[in-house]
SERO-4910 file (N, C-alpha, C, O; in steps of 0.05 Angstrom, whole numbers):
BEGIN
 pado doro    nc1    nc2    nc3   cac1   cac2   cac3    cc1    cc2    cc3    oc1    oc2    oc3
  Met    A   2597   3425   3148   2623   3440   3151   2636   3435   3177   2659   3431   3182
  Lys    A   2612   3435   3194   2621   3429   3218   2632   3404   3218   2657   3403   3215
  Asn    A   2619   3382   3222   2632   3354   3212   2666   3359   3201   2685   3362   3217
  Leu    A   2666   3359   3191   2684   3374   3161   2711   3378   3184   2729   3361   3188
  Val    A   2709   3404   3198   2722   3416   3215   2731   3400   3235   2754   3401   3244
  Asp    A   2713   3383   3243   2722   3366   3273   2741   3340   3256   2764   3335   3264
  Thr    A   2733   3331   3240   2741   3311   3223   2773   3318   3214   2786   3298   3207
  Ile    A   2790   3350   3213   2810   3356   3202   2822   3363   3219   2846   3369   3217
  Ile    A   2803   3365   3248   2824   3374   3274   2828   3357   3289   2844   3361   3308
  Arg    A   2812   3324   3284   2827   3303   3297   2840   3291   3291   2851   3274   3305
  Leu    A   2844   3295   3255   2867   3280   3239   2887   3297   3248   2907   3282   3245
  Gly    A   2895   3318   3258   2911   3337   3262   2933   3331   3288   2954   3340   3296
  His    A   2917   3315   3294   2922   3306   3329   2924   3278   3326   2915   3266   3345
  Val    A   2935   3262   3303   2940   3238   3293   2959   3226   3306   2979   3241   3304
  Asp    A   2966   3202   3322   2999   3188   3329   3019   3191   3307   3019   3178   3287
  Arg    A   3035   3207   3313   3060   3205   3296   3066   3182   3284   3074   3181   3261
  Arg    A   3062   3156   3303   3076   3136   3286   3064   3125   3268   3070   3105   3256
  Tyr    A   3040   3144   3264   3024   3128   3234   3041   3148   3212   3047   3141   3189
  Ile    A   3047   3170   3224   3065   3188   3200   3093   3175   3194   3099   3173   3170
  Phe    A   3104   3170   3205   3131   3152   3204   3122   3128   3186   3138   3123   3167
  Val    A   3099   3111   3187   3094   3092   3169   3085   3101   3143   3088   3091   3121
  Ile    A   3077   3116   3147   3062   3122   3117   3093   3138   3094   3098   3136   3070
  Ile    A   3110   3155   3120   3135   3163   3099   3145   3141   3097   3148   3137   3073
  Ala    A   3157   3114   3118   3167   3092   3103   3154   3085   3076   3165   3077   3055
  Val    A   3141   3087   3078   3119   3067   3051   3128   3082   3019   3136   3074   2998
  Val    A   3120   3111   3033   3123   3122   2997   3148   3124   2993   3156   3128   2971
  Val    A   3174   3121   3024   3200   3117   3002   3205   3103   3000   3226   3102   2986
  Met    A   3190   3066   3013   3202   3040   2999   3187   3043   2964   3200   3045   2943
  Leu    A   3171   3043   2966   3152   3038   2939   3169   3053   2921   3171   3037   2903
  Pro    A   3178   3068   2915   3193   3078   2883   3213   3061   2887   3219   3053   2864
  Leu    A   3231   3047   2909   3253   3040   2896   3245   3010   2889   3261   2997   2876
  Phe    A   3224   3001   2898   3220   2978   2885   3206   2974   2856   3208   2954   2843
  Phe    A   3189   3002   2849   3167   3017   2830   3173   3031   2818   3153   3041   2809
  Pro    A   3203   3049   2806   3206   3069   2803   3187   3090   2779   3185   3086   2755
  Leu    A   3180   3104   2789   3165   3129   2774   3171   3137   2754   3155   3143   2736
  Asn    A   3198   3141   2752   3207   3158   2726   3204   3180   2721   3199   3186   2698
  Leu    A   3207   3200   2743   3195   3228   2748   3220   3240   2736   3242   3238   2747
  Pro    A   3213   3255   2710   3234   3274   2695   3255   3286   2711   3250   3299   2731
  Ile    A   3283   3283   2702   3310   3287   2706   3316   3308   2690   3305   3308   2668
  Arg    A   3329   3321   2694   3353   3348   2669   3374   3348   2692   3375   3350   2716
  Ala    A   3393   3343   2667   3423   3339   2681   3433   3370   2684   3437   3385   2665
  Thr    A   3436   3375   2703   3464   3394   2709   3481   3400   2694   3494   3381   2686
  Glu    A   3489   3427   2685   3516   3432   2669   3537   3416   2675   3548   3402   2658
  Ser    A   3545   3415   2709   3564   3399   2715   3563   3374   2714   3581   3363   2701
  Thr    A   3549   3362   2723   3538   3339   2710   3539   3326   2682   3544   3302   2679
  Arg    A   3535   3344   2662   3538   3346   2623   3565   3340   2623   3573   3320   2613
  Val    A   3588   3361   2639   3611   3358   2641   3619   3339   2643   3631   3332   2623
  Val    A   3618   3324   2661   3629   3298   2669   3632   3275   2650   3653   3263   2644
  Tyr    A   3597   3269   2639   3594   3255   2618   3610   3263   2597   3625   3245   2590
  Glu    A   3613   3287   2581   3615   3300   2561   3657   3284   2559   3670   3271   2542
  Ser    A   3666   3294   2591   3694   3284   2588   3701   3259   2590   3723   3254   2583
  Leu    A   3688   3244   2597   3688   3211   2595   3677   3204   2566   3691   3187   2555
  Glu    A   3656   3213   2551   3647   3207   2527   3671   3218   2510   3687   3202   2500
  Asn    A   3674   3235   2508   3712   3238   2495   3735   3237   2495   3754   3248   2486
  Leu    A   3728   3211   2513   3759   3204   2520   3772   3180   2488   3758   3160   2484
  Glu    A   3787   3184   2478   3801   3172   2454   3796   3140   2463   3799   3129   2485
  Pro    A   3788   3130   2437   3790   3086   2444   3815   3076   2463   3837   3086   2462
  Asn    A   3808   3061   2475   3821   3045   2494   3838   3067   2515   3863   3064   2513
  Ser    A   3829   3086   2532   3844   3096   2547   3840   3084   2574   3821   3072   2585
  Lys    A   3872   3094   2585   3876   3087   2611   3871   3096   2640   3887   3105   2657
  Val    A   3844   3092   2641   3825   3111   2667   3836   3095   2692   3842   3071   2694
  Leu    A   3837   3125   2719   3852   3113   2739   3816   3120   2761   3806   3142   2758
  Leu    A   3806   3106   2773   3785   3107   2778   3788   3100   2813   3796   3078   2819
  Ser    A   3780   3122   2837   3794   3118   2861   3764   3118   2880   3748   3137   2879
  Phe    A   3761   3095   2895   3739   3098   2917   3747   3101   2939   3764   3087   2949
  Glu    A   3731   3125   2952   3733   3136   2974   3713   3148   2991   3710   3171   3000
  Tyr    A   3698   3120   2993   3669   3127   3008   3666   3095   3028   3682   3077   3027
  Gly    A   3646   3095   3040   3638   3066   3061   3611   3071   3058   3599   3088   3046
  Pro    A   3602   3052   3073   3571   3044   3078   3552   3064   3075   3532   3066   3061
  Ser    A   3566   3083   3097   3539   3109   3115   3538   3131   3090   3522   3150   3091
  Thr    A   3559   3127   3062   3551   3143   3044   3549   3128   3013   3553   3137   2990
  Lys    A   3540   3102   3022   3539   3081   3000   3517   3097   2980   3521   3099   2956
  Pro    A   3491   3107   2994   3471   3111   2975   3470   3139   2952   3460   3140   2930
  Glu    A   3483   3156   2965   3497   3182   2946   3515   3176   2929   3514   3184   2906
  Ile    A   3541   3156   2940   3560   3155   2916   3557   3124   2906   3567   3121   2883
  His    A   3549   3107   2914   3555   3083   2905   3543   3082   2866   3556   3071   2848
  Pro    A   3517   3098   2864   3505   3094   2848   3526   3112   2824   3531   3103   2801
  Met    A   3534   3132   2832   3558   3145   2811   3573   3134   2795   3577   3133   2771
  Ala    A   3584   3122   2825   3609   3095   2816   3599   3074   2795   3612   3069   2775
  Val    A   3579   3065   2800   3568   3047   2785   3560   3053   2762   3549   3033   2751
  Gly    A   3560   3076   2747   3547   3086   2727   3575   3099   2707   3570   3099   2682
  Val    A   3600   3109   2713   3614   3114   2713   3634   3089   2704   3650   3091   2685
  Leu    A   3629   3063   2722   3639   3048   2710   3624   3033   2682   3637   3018   2667
  Arg    A   3595   3041   2678   3582   3029   2663   3586   3040   2633   3578   3031   2611
  His    A   3600   3060   2639   3604   3091   2628   3631   3074   2607   3634   3070   2583
  Leu    A   3646   3068   2631   3679   3066   2615   3685   3035   2596   3698   3028   2576
  Phe    A   3665   3019   2619   3664   2994   2602   3654   2994   2568   3667   2987   2548
  Arg    A   3617   3010   2569   3606   3010   2552   3623   3020   2526   3612   3012   2505
  Asn    A   3645   3035   2522   3663   3048   2506   3690   3041   2510   3708   3058   2507
  Gly    A   3694   3015   2517   3716   3008   2526   3751   3011   2530   3772   3003   2519
  His    A   3744   3028   2553   3766   3033   2562   3773   3015   2581   3760   2996   2589
  Lys    A   3802   3023   2590   3814   3002   2611   3817   3020   2645   3829   3041   2649
  Val    A   3801   3001   2666   3798   3010   2681   3818   3008   2706   3815   2985   2713
  Tyr    A   3837   3021   2724   3845   3016   2734   3841   3033   2774   3849   3055   2783
  Val    A   3825   3012   2788   3811   3010   2811   3836   3017   2832   3858   3005   2830
  Thr    A   3830   3037   2854   3852   3043   2877   3834   3055   2904   3813   3065   2899
  Cys    A   3840   3054   2923   3820   3064   2938   3834   3070   2961   3848   3053   2972
  Leu    A   3830   3097   2970   3838   3117   2990   3830   3110   3016   3841   3119   3037
  Trp    A   3808   3093   3015   3788   3094   3045   3792   3061   3047   3788   3051   3025
  Pro    A   3800   3041   3069   3796   3012   3070   3759   3010   3061   3753   2995   3042
  Asp    A   3743   3022   3073   3721   3014   3059   3713   3004   3028   3700   2986   3017
  Gly    A   3737   3037   3018   3727   3039   2987   3739   3007   2971   3739   3004   2946
  Gln    A   3745   2996   2981   3753   2968   2970   3742   2950   2971   3751   2932   2958
  Phe    A   3709   2943   2988   3695   2932   2998   3674   2940   2980   3662   2922   2969
  Met    A   3667   2971   2972   3652   2979   2954   3650   2981   2926   3629   2982   2913
  Ala    A   3687   2981   2913   3713   2973   2894   3695   2945   2884   3680   2942   2864
  Leu    A   3702   2925   2905   3694   2892   2894   3658   2892   2884   3647   2879   2866
  Glu    A   3649   2907   2899   3614   2899   2908   3608   2918   2873   3589   2910   2860
  Ala    A   3618   2932   2865   3609   2954   2837   3622   2932   2808   3609   2926   2788
  Leu    A   3650   2926   2816   3669   2909   2796   3649   2879   2787   3641   2869   2766
  Gln    A   3646   2872   2819   3623   2851   2810   3604   2851   2804   3595   2829   2796
  Asp    A   3588   2871   2803   3563   2882   2785   3566   2882   2764   3556   2863   2751
  Ile    A   3580   2901   2749   3591   2920   2723   3610   2902   2705   3605   2899   2681
  Ala    A   3633   2890   2718   3653   2889   2699   3651   2852   2697   3661   2841   2678
  Glu    A   3641   2838   2715   3642   2814   2715   3611   2803   2704   3608   2790   2683
  Asp    A   3591   2810   2722   3560   2807   2711   3554   2818   2677   3554   2811   2654
  Glu    A   3549   2838   2694   3544   2855   2664   3554   2859   2630   3541   2864   2610
  Phe    A   3578   2855   2633   3603   2861   2613   3614   2840   2616   3616   2832   2593
  His    A   3622   2826   2628   3635   2802   2627   3668   2802   2615   3679   2790   2597
  Met    A   3677   2829   2638   3709   2839   2629   3731   2816   2633   3725   2793   2640
  Asn    A   3749   2823   2629   3776   2800   2644   3786   2807   2656   3799   2825   2646
  Tyr    A   3793   2803   2681   3818   2819   2693   3844   2813   2688   3858   2795   2681
  Gly    A   3845   2844   2695   3884   2841   2684   3880   2848   2656   3897   2865   2648
  Thr    A   3863   2841   2640   3877   2857   2618   3846   2880   2607   3848   2893   2586
  Asp    A   3824   2881   2622   3799   2896   2618   3799   2919   2639   3792   2943   2635
  Tyr    A   3811   2906   2668   3810   2924   2697   3828   2903   2713   3831   2878   2713
  Val    A   3840   2928   2729   3852   2917   2754   3840   2935   2777   3829   2957   2777
  Leu    A   3848   2915   2800   3831   2930   2828   3853   2930   2842   3854   2910   2857
  Leu    A   3876   2946   2844   3896   2956   2861   3894   2960   2894   3909   2952   2912
  Gly    A   3867   2976   2893   3858   2956   2927   3872   2989   2943   3880   3012   2936
  Phe    A   3868   2976   2963   3874   3004   2992   3899   3004   2994   3911   2982   2991
  Arg    A   3913   3028   3000   3938   3025   3017   3935   3049   3038   3921   3069   3034
  Pro    A   3950   3042   3062   3938   3068   3081   3956   3094   3066   3963   3097   3042
  Gly    A   3961   3114   3093   3974   3132   3081   3969   3164   3071   3984   3184   3070
  Asn    A   3933   3156   3061   3926   3177   3063   3928   3190   3028   3923   3179   3007
  Glu    A   3941   3227   3035   3959   3241   3009   3985   3224   3004   3994   3222   2981
  Ala    A   3998   3209   3029   4017   3201   3013   4011   3184   2995   4026   3186   2976
  Val    A   3994   3167   2993   3989   3141   2974   3986   3159   2946   3993   3149   2925
  Val    A   3978   3182   2945   3969   3200   2918   4003   3204   2910   4013   3200   2888
  Lys    A   4015   3214   2933   4035   3224   2914   4057   3199   2906   4075   3205   2891
  Gly    A   4054   3172   2917   4071   3151   2910   4052   3147   2883   4067   3144   2864
  Ile    A   4027   3146   2876   4014   3138   2857   4032   3156   2830   4043   3147   2810
  Val    A   4030   3190   2841   4038   3203   2819   4080   3198   2817   4094   3205   2798
  Ser    A   4084   3193   2828   4115   3195   2828   4119   3163   2808   4124   3159   2784
  Asp    A   4112   3141   2835   4129   3118   2827   4103   3098   2834   4104   3087   2856
  Ile    A   4078   3092   2815   4062   3066   2827   4066   3043   2835   4051   3034   2851
  Arg    A   4091   3025   2824   4099   3010   2822   4118   3009   2858   4121   2988   2870
  Lys    A   4124   3023   2864   4128   3019   2898   4105   3032   2913   4101   3031   2938
  Met    A   4093   3041   2899   4064   3030   2912   4044   3017   2923   4032   3016   2944
  Tyr    A   4046   3003   2899   4034   2977   2897   4044   2957   2876   4043   2957   2852
  Thr    A   4058   2938   2898   4082   2913   2886   4058   2886   2877   4062   2867   2862
  Val    A   4035   2891   2892   4014   2873   2888   3984   2885   2885   3983   2906   2897
  Asp    A   3959   2877   2872   3934   2881   2871   3923   2870   2896   3935   2853   2910
  Ala    A   3897   2882   2902   3887   2869   2924   3890   2840   2931   3897   2831   2953
  His    A   3883   2823   2903   3881   2799   2908   3913   2779   2914   3915   2755   2919
  Gly    A   3938   2801   2912   3950   2786   2922   3971   2784   2897   3995   2780   2898
  Thr    A   3961   2785   2885   3970   2773   2846   3999   2807   2846   3995   2831   2850
  Leu    A   4028   2790   2839   4045   2811   2829   4036   2832   2815   4014   2829   2805
  Ile    A   4048   2852   2811   4039   2878   2799   4050   2864   2765   4035   2856   2748
  Asp    A   4079   2865   2762   4086   2858   2745   4079   2829   2726   4089   2824   2704
  Glu    A   4058   2811   2741   4045   2791   2728   4014   2796   2717   3997   2781   2707
  Ile    A   4012   2827   2724   3980   2840   2708   3989   2848   2684   4008   2863   2683
  Pro    A   3975   2840   2658   3982   2852   2633   3981   2877   2639   4001   2892   2639
  Met    A   3949   2886   2647   3945   2915   2641   3959   2944   2647   3955   2967   2639
  Met    A   3984   2925   2670   4004   2948   2688   4035   2951   2670   4056   2964   2674
  Asn    A   4028   2934   2651   4058   2942   2631   4056   2969   2616   4039   2975   2600
  Gly    A   4076   2985   2625   4080   3007   2623   4068   3024   2631   4061   3041   2614
  Ile    A   4059   3027   2657   4042   3035   2680   4073   3052   2699   4091   3036   2705
  Gln    A   4076   3077   2704   4103   3077   2718   4088   3098   2732   4099   3105   2753
  Asn    A   4068   3109   2728   4061   3138   2744   4036   3151   2743   4020   3135   2733
  Ile    A   4025   3173   2748   4004   3188   2738   4003   3194   2713   3980   3198   2706
  Asn    A   4018   3195   2699   4014   3202   2676   4015   3189   2659   4011   3198   2637
  Asp    A   4019   3170   2662   4004   3135   2647   3986   3140   2635   3980   3132   2613
  Phe    A   3970   3157   2654   3932   3156   2656   3930   3173   2644   3945   3193   2643
  Asp    A   3903   3168   2627   3886   3192   2600   3877   3206   2623   3885   3230   2625
  Phe    A   3858   3193   2648   3840   3214   2656   3826   3197   2688   3822   3173   2687
  Leu    A   3822   3211   2710   3828   3202   2737   3782   3213   2747   3768   3233   2743
  Phe    A   3778   3192   2758   3762   3203   2767   3754   3203   2798   3760   3180   2802
  Thr    A   3747   3209   2813   3754   3205   2841   3705   3203   2849   3685   3214   2840
  Ala    A   3714   3179   2873   3682   3174   2870   3682   3189   2918   3690   3171   2933
  Ser    A   3677   3204   2927   3689   3217   2947   3671   3220   2959   3650   3226   2948
  Ala    A   3673   3217   2986   3655   3221   3007   3662   3242   3032   3645   3249   3048
  Gly    A   3697   3254   3032   3709   3264   3047   3741   3262   3042   3753   3261   3020
  Tyr    A   3750   3262   3061   3783   3264   3067   3790   3231   3070   3778   3212   3081
  Pro    A   3813   3231   3057   3825   3230   3037   3805   3235   3018   3783   3226   3024
  Gly    A   3808   3250   2993   3789   3249   2973   3800   3260   2943   3819   3258   2928
  Thr    A   3770   3272   2944   3778   3295   2914   3796   3318   2918   3815   3321   2902
  Val    A   3792   3332   2936   3814   3359   2949   3845   3338   2944   3860   3342   2925
  Glu    A   3848   3322   2959   3878   3313   2961   3885   3307   2923   3902   3317   2909
  Trp    A   3865   3290   2918   3877   3287   2879   3884   3311   2872   3908   3316   2871
  Val    A   3865   3334   2865   3874   3352   2858   3901   3367   2867   3918   3373   2851
  Gln    A   3903   3372   2894   3923   3387   2908   3952   3377   2894   3970   3393   2887
  Tyr    A   3956   3342   2891   3977   3328   2893   3985   3312   2860   4008   3306   2852
  Ala    A   3955   3309   2846   3960   3295   2826   3950   3308   2807   3968   3313   2792
  Ala    A   3928   3317   2798   3912   3333   2778   3929   3354   2765   3940   3357   2743
  Asp    A   3926   3370   2788   3934   3392   2790   3966   3409   2768   3970   3425   2749
  Pro    A   3985   3388   2794   4008   3383   2789   4023   3384   2764   4038   3401   2754
  Thr    A   4012   3356   2756   4020   3343   2735   4003   3337   2709   4009   3320   2692
  Gly    A   3976   3357   2707   3955   3361   2687   3941   3351   2679   3925   3360   2663
  Val    A   3945   3323   2689   3922   3304   2687   3896   3299   2689   3890   3293   2712
  Pro    A   3874   3299   2669   3840   3319   2669   3830   3300   2693   3840   3278   2696
  Met    A   3815   3310   2707   3802   3297   2726   3772   3305   2729   3765   3326   2716
  Ser    A   3748   3288   2747   3727   3293   2744   3722   3283   2772   3740   3276   2787
  Thr    A   3703   3282   2775   3692   3277   2808   3657   3262   2825   3636   3266   2812
  Gly    A   3655   3255   2838   3633   3254   2854   3635   3251   2880   3650   3237   2894
  Thr    A   3613   3269   2886   3621   3277   2911   3591   3278   2932   3570   3279   2919
  Thr    A   3588   3276   2961   3562   3279   2971   3551   3297   2974   3571   3311   2975
  Ser    A   3530   3314   2977   3517   3330   2967   3528   3346   2979   3531   3369   2970
  Ile    A   3538   3339   3007   3552   3358   3035   3577   3375   3023   3583   3399   3023
  Gln    A   3592   3347   3011   3615   3366   3001   3618   3381   2973   3641   3388   2968
  Val    A   3604   3385   2960   3594   3396   2942   3615   3436   2937   3630   3447   2921
  Asn    A   3597   3444   2967   3614   3475   2967   3630   3472   2970   3642   3491   2960
  Glu    A   3655   3448   2985   3684   3454   2983   3696   3450   2957   3714   3465   2948
  Val    A   3684   3425   2943   3697   3423   2918   3683   3446   2891   3691   3445   2868
  Met    A   3674   3454   2895   3662   3477   2868   3679   3489   2865   3682   3491   2841
  Pro    A   3695   3501   2877   3719   3530   2871   3734   3513   2856   3746   3527   2838
  Tyr    A   3742   3483   2853   3765   3474   2840   3746   3476   2809   3755   3488   2789
  Val    A   3723   3463   2809   3704   3464   2785   3710   3483   2770   3723   3486   2749
  Gln    A   3695   3499   2788   3702   3531   2771   3723   3539   2761   3718   3552   2741
  Ser    A   3751   3537   2768   3773   3541   2762   3787   3529   2738   3805   3539   2726
  Gly    A   3770   3499   2733   3780   3488   2717   3792   3472   2726   3808   3466   2709
  Gln    A   3795   3460   2744   3818   3435   2752   3800   3413   2757   3809   3395   2771
  Ile    A   3775   3413   2748   3760   3389   2754   3741   3392   2743   3723   3407   2751
  Asn    A   3739   3373   2716   3717   3380   2695   3688   3366   2705   3681   3342   2703
  Gly    A   3675   3386   2714   3647   3378   2731   3650   3361   2758   3672   3355   2768
  Ile    A   3630   3357   2765   3629   3350   2788   3585   3337   2785   3563   3346   2778
  Leu    A   3598   3314   2796   3568   3294   2807   3559   3304   2836   3578   3308   2851
  Ala    A   3542   3308   2843   3540   3320   2862   3514   3306   2881   3491   3314   2879
  Gly    A   3521   3291   2893   3508   3275   2913   3487   3253   2894   3497   3248   2872
  Met    A   3460   3239   2901   3446   3226   2884   3434   3245   2865   3425   3232   2847
  Pro    A   3431   3268   2863   3413   3283   2841   3437   3279   2823   3427   3272   2801
  Gly    A   3461   3281   2821   3484   3285   2813   3477   3252   2796   3470   3252   2773
  Ala    A   3479   3228   2809   3477   3204   2796   3461   3194   2783   3465   3179   2763
  Ala    A   3432   3206   2797   3409   3207   2782   3413   3224   2747   3407   3211   2726
  Glu    A   3422   3251   2746   3426   3257   2723   3450   3240   2702   3445   3237   2678
  Tyr    A   3475   3231   2714   3484   3211   2699   3472   3189   2683   3475   3184   2659
  Glu    A   3459   3178   2704   3449   3154   2703   3424   3161   2679   3414   3143   2665
  Lys    A   3418   3191   2677   3407   3191   2651   3420   3196   2627   3412   3186   2606
  Leu    A   3438   3211   2629   3462   3215   2608   3464   3188   2595   3461   3184   2571
  Ile    A   3468   3175   2609   3488   3141   2591   3464   3122   2588   3464   3099   2581
  Asp    A   3444   3137   2595   3409   3124   2579   3414   3096   2594   3416   3076   2579
  Arg    A   3418   3093   2623   3408   3074   2639   3406   3072   2668   3424   3066   2684
  Pro    A   3377   3078   2674   3365   3083   2699   3372   3069   2715   3368   3046   2707
  Gly    A   3387   3069   2746   3394   3053   2773   3398   3058   2794   3418   3072   2796
  Ile    A   3387   3053   2816   3391   3065   2841   3390   3082   2845   3375   3088   2865
  Gly    A   3404   3102   2832   3403   3134   2835   3374   3148   2826   3366   3169   2837
  Thr    A   3365   3140   2812   3341   3148   2796   3317   3138   2810   3297   3153   2810
  Ser    A   3317   3110   2824   3302   3098   2838   3303   3123   2866   3285   3137   2876
  Gly    A   3329   3122   2870   3330   3145   2897   3321   3165   2895   3317   3178   2915
  Met    A   3315   3177   2870   3308   3204   2864   3281   3202   2870   3270   3210   2891
  Asp    A   3270   3190   2849   3239   3186   2864   3229   3180   2887   3205   3185   2889
  Ala    A   3242   3170   2908   3231   3159   2927   3239   3196   2945   3220   3208   2955
  Gln    A   3260   3204   2946   3271   3229   2960   3243   3250   2943   3228   3265   2956
  Ser    A   3243   3247   2925   3223   3276   2910   3186   3266   2924   3170   3282   2934
  Val    A   3184   3238   2920   3158   3231   2933   3156   3239   2963   3134   3247   2973
  Ala    A   3186   3234   2983   3173   3230   3007   3182   3265   3023   3179   3272   3046
  His    A   3190   3280   3003   3192   3313   3008   3164   3323   2999   3156   3343   3009
  Leu    A   3147   3310   2980   3119   3315   2967   3103   3303   2994   3084   3317   2997
  Val    A   3105   3284   3013   3087   3279   3028   3090   3301   3062   3076   3315   3077
  Ile    A   3113   3294   3057   3127   3315   3079   3115   3341   3087   3105   3349   3108
  Val    A   3117   3355   3060   3106   3381   3050   3077   3385   3053   3070   3407   3062
  Leu    A   3059   3368   3048   3027   3360   3050   3025   3351   3081   3002   3360   3086
  Phe    A   3034   3340   3103   3031   3343   3128   3040   3369   3138   3024   3377   3155
  Ile    A   3063   3386   3132   3066   3407   3153   3038   3426   3141   3020   3435   3155
  Ile    A   3040   3431   3110   3008   3446   3109   2980   3435   3124   2964   3453   3132
  Phe    A   2973   3409   3127   2951   3395   3138   2956   3401   3170   2936   3407   3183
  Gly    A   2982   3400   3184   2977   3403   3208   2976   3431   3213   2967   3438   3234
  Asn    A   2986   3451   3194   2979   3481   3200   2953   3493   3197   2944   3512   3210
  Ile    A   2940   3475   3176   2916   3480   3163   2900   3472   3199   2890   3491   3210
  Ser    A   2900   3446   3213   2892   3434   3227   2891   3452   3251   2869   3458   3259
  Phe    A   2915   3461   3264   2924   3487   3284   2908   3509   3286   2896   3519   3305
  Phe    A   2908   3517   3255   2890   3541   3248   2853   3538   3261   2839   3553   3274
  Leu    A   2851   3513   3249   2813   3513   3257   2815   3508   3283   2799   3522   3295
  Glu    A   2836   3488   3306   2825   3485   3326   2838   3514   3340   2824   3516   3361
  Arg    A   2850   3530   3340   2853   3554   3346   2828   3577   3340   2819   3593   3355
  Gln    A   2824   3574   3325   2793   3590   3311   2773   3575   3329   2758   3589   3342
  Arg    A   2773   3554   3330   2752   3546   3350   2750   3545   3380   2729   3543   3391
  Ser    A   2778   3548   3396   2774   3558   3422   2770   3589   3430   2763   3599   3452
  Lys    A   2777   3600   3403   2762   3641   3404   2743   3640   3414   2739   3653   3435
  Lys    A   2719   3617   3398   2700   3622   3397   2686   3615   3439   2671   3627   3454
  Tyr    A   2695   3601   3439   2687   3591   3465   2705   3596   3484   2701   3588   3507
***
């Protein structure tokens, strides 16, 4: 018994660098070898899924990218999941970007999903309108006259030369709006200046820290559900039956949290045993 107590106390003083290495390993392994831990979709995620699933065939969906590399782990999996869902159901996708970095995120997602996975045709199945400076002014421009805001797409092609843009004048020509948002400008601006005044239905995906800011719009019915951070992305992947980086990311996060809790418990046991020993002497 004494040897066991001595071992626990010694381990309680282990160099913190070993702890960092262990945490790094348990985070990395599920990313390469997913554990497929059980995931149960929340109601808000299910509402997003059903809103997109119930769209009429060949619907026109405006998808806006408002995030960058720093929030990519949370937002990108849900953007990819939504693209996959829309293309699988045969909808037309129009991509805008309120953030400069959003255009790079959109290009990557479209390359992976539209081109490599579904082999969609640019200009007839999807179009990347790209980034325009102006924050909420861009949203207002799309609401009133998208052709004044976008005369060319992200590749420099004239809007009038893109078949998908025939008959598209403003926000009312779209059947649905989805925003992948990490902050300002983003979800709130789309609600205030686009969806709410015009009645165009919308859903959103945000970082976990943004959920409290956006949730009142969800509860009031102004937004049809919300994908809340990486858990929301993983839940959406579950609903479309296509596990991805969101699912493996949640595996890594869950295992890392478990290991951290175990370290905390073990550290407290070690501290308690050491204090008891010191009282005896």
